[in-house]
C-alpha positions in Angstrom: 14.8 41.5 -44.1 16.1 40.0 -40.7 13.4 42.3 -39.3 11.4 40.8 -41.3 12.3 37.6 -40.6 11.8 37.8 -36.8 8.4 39.1 -36.7 7.2 36.3 -39.1 8.8 34.0 -36.9 7.5 35.3 -33.6 3.9 35.3 -35.1 4.3 31.6 -36.2 5.6 30.5 -32.4 3.0 32.4 -30.9 0.3 30.8 -33.4 1.5 27.7 -32.3 1.5 28.3 -28.4 -2.0 29.3 -28.8 -3.3 26.1 -30.6 -1.6 24.0 -27.7 -2.9 26.7 -25.2 -6.6 26.2 -26.9 -6.2 22.2 -27.1 -4.2 22.1 -23.4 -8.3 23.5 -21.9 -9.9 19.9 -23.0 -13.3 19.5 -21.7 -13.5 20.0 -17.7 -14.9 17.1 -15.6 -18.5 17.1 -15.6 -19.9 17.9 -11.8 -21.6 15.2 -10.8 -25.7 15.4 -9.8 -25.6 14.5 -6.1 -22.8 15.2 -4.2 -23.0 15.3 -0.4 -20.1 16.4 1.8 -21.2 14.6 5.5 -19.7 16.2 8.7 -16.9 13.9 10.3 -16.7 12.0 13.2 -14.7 14.3 15.6 -12.8 10.9 16.7 -11.7 10.4 13.6 -7.5 10.7 13.0 -6.9 14.4 12.0 -5.3 13.2 9.2 -9.1 11.7 7.9 -10.9 14.8 8.4 -8.6 16.8 6.5 -9.5 14.7 3.7 -13.2 15.9 3.1 -14.1 18.3 0.5 -13.5 18.9 -3.3 -10.3 18.8 -4.7 -8.8 19.5 -8.1 -5.7 19.1 -10.4 -4.2 17.7 -13.5 -2.5 14.7 -13.7 0.9 14.7 -15.6 3.3 12.0 -16.8 5.1 10.8 -19.8 2.4 9.4 -21.8 -0.1 12.5 -21.0 0.1 15.2 -23.6 -1.2 18.4 -22.1 -2.6 17.0 -18.7 -5.6 15.9 -17.8 -8.1 17.8 -15.4 -9.0 15.7 -12.6 -11.6 16.8 -9.4 -11.9 14.5 -6.0 -14.7 14.8 -3.8 -14.2 13.5 -0.6 -17.9 12.9 0.5 -17.5 10.8 3.9 -15.0 9.3 6.2 -15.2 6.7 8.8 -11.9 5.4 10.6 -10.9 3.0 7.9 -12.9 4.0 4.3 -14.3 6.9 3.0 -16.8 7.5 -0.3 -15.0 9.6 -2.5 -16.1 11.0 -6.4 -13.4 10.6 -9.1 -14.7 13.2 -12.1 -12.3 13.7 -14.8 -11.9 15.6 -18.2 -11.0 14.5 -21.2 -8.0 13.0 -21.8 -5.7 11.5 -24.8 -2.3 9.6 -23.9 0.6 10.6 -26.1 0.5 7.2 -28.0 -3.0 7.2 -28.6 -3.6 4.1 -26.4 -6.7 6.1 -24.7 -9.1 8.6 -25.5 -11.4 9.2 -22.7 -14.4 11.1 -22.3 -15.3 13.8 -19.4 -17.4 11.4 -16.9 -17.3 10.4 -12.9 -17.7 7.8 -10.9 -18.4 7.0 -7.1 -16.5 4.7 -5.1 -18.4 3.6 -2.0 -15.3 2.0 0.3 -11.7 3.4 -0.9 -9.4 2.5 1.7 -7.9 5.0 4.3 -4.3 3.8 5.8 -2.2 6.1 8.1 0.9 7.2 9.0 2.5 9.1 12.0 1.6 12.4 10.0 -0.3 11.7 7.1 -3.3 9.1 5.5 -3.5 7.4 2.2 -6.8 7.1 0.4 -6.4 4.2 -1.9 -9.6 2.8 -4.3 -9.6 1.0 -8.4 -11.6 2.0 -10.9 -12.5 0.3 -14.4 -10.8 1.9 -17.5 -12.1 5.5 -17.8 -14.4 4.7 -20.9 -18.1 5.0 -20.6 -18.9 0.8 -21.7 -16.8 0.3 -18.6 -18.9 2.1 -15.9 -22.2 0.6 -14.3 -25.2 2.8 -15.4 -25.1 3.7 -11.7 -21.6 5.3 -12.1 -21.0 3.2 -8.3 -18.2 1.1 -8.1 -17.1 -0.4 -4.9 -13.5 0.7 -5.6 -12.0 -2.7 -4.0 -9.0 -4.6 -6.1 -11.5 -7.8 -5.8 -13.9 -6.4 -7.8 -14.3 -7.3 -11.6 -14.6 -5.1 -14.5 -15.1 -6.3 -18.0 -16.8 -9.1 -19.3 -16.7 -12.8 -19.0 -15.8 -12.5 -15.2 -12.6 -11.9 -16.0 -10.8 -8.9 -13.9 -9.8 -6.2 -17.3 -8.8 -2.9 -17.2 -8.4 -2.2 -13.5 -7.0 1.5 -12.8 -5.7 2.1 -9.4 -5.4 5.4 -7.4 -3.4 6.5 -4.3 -3.8 10.0 -2.6 -2.1 10.7 0.3 -2.7 14.1 2.8 0.3 15.3 5.3 -1.0 16.9 8.3 1.8 19.5 8.0 0.7 20.5 4.6 -3.1 20.0 4.7 -3.7 22.1 1.4 -2.0 20.0 -0.6 -3.4 16.4 -1.8 -0.7 14.0 -3.7 -2.1 11.7 -5.8 -0.6 8.6 -7.8 -2.4 6.7 -10.7 -1.4 3.5 -12.1 -3.5 2.4 -15.9 -4.0 -1.4 -17.0 -0.7 -0.8 -19.0 1.0 0.1 -15.7 1.5 3.9 -17.0 2.0 5.9 -14.0 0.9 9.5 -13.8 1.0 11.6 -10.6 -1.2 15.2 -9.1 -0.9 17.6 -6.8 -4.8 18.6 -6.1 -5.9 21.8 -4.1 -8.7 22.0 -1.8 -11.1 24.3 -3.9 -14.4 24.1 -1.6 -14.0 23.8 2.2 -16.3 21.1 4.2 -18.5 23.8 5.4 -20.2 21.2 7.7 -16.9 20.3 9.4 -15.8 23.8 10.2 
């Protein structure tokens, strides 16, 4: 009898795990139609050049249930700025306060700051919902940009990504939502920038 009970319990646990595993997949980030990774100016700091390319990872934090797949395409870098495309998969918060469908946004003017060995990439987007994005999917990425109706700044999300010369294969990110809910991610470069090699 104990053996039957044990087998039944094991089957139940495996079923639960498979259900969670299946729901963990969600919808992957869409591939934007016109990604263009540009060759960097060779006079740029090494940290800036390391940012170029396609990065992928999964956000995690206390409000996320099963993770949030994301991709970051760093298309162009200059000394103090970058053009990036941020794409995300389906996302649900633990408390159900946000359900975001897969989508993407191009940030024209993400800021780059430097320390001795690292570069920090920072930008802002509207809420990750279709009704908040412009038809062009393009935002400036500036904290001064107004999102929402009636001229009020609303639903701004902030992003910060750091790369270190001593660990160039990892891009560490932080995300803060309009409700001040933080998430973090460790992204890996999944597609090298062929033009800059």
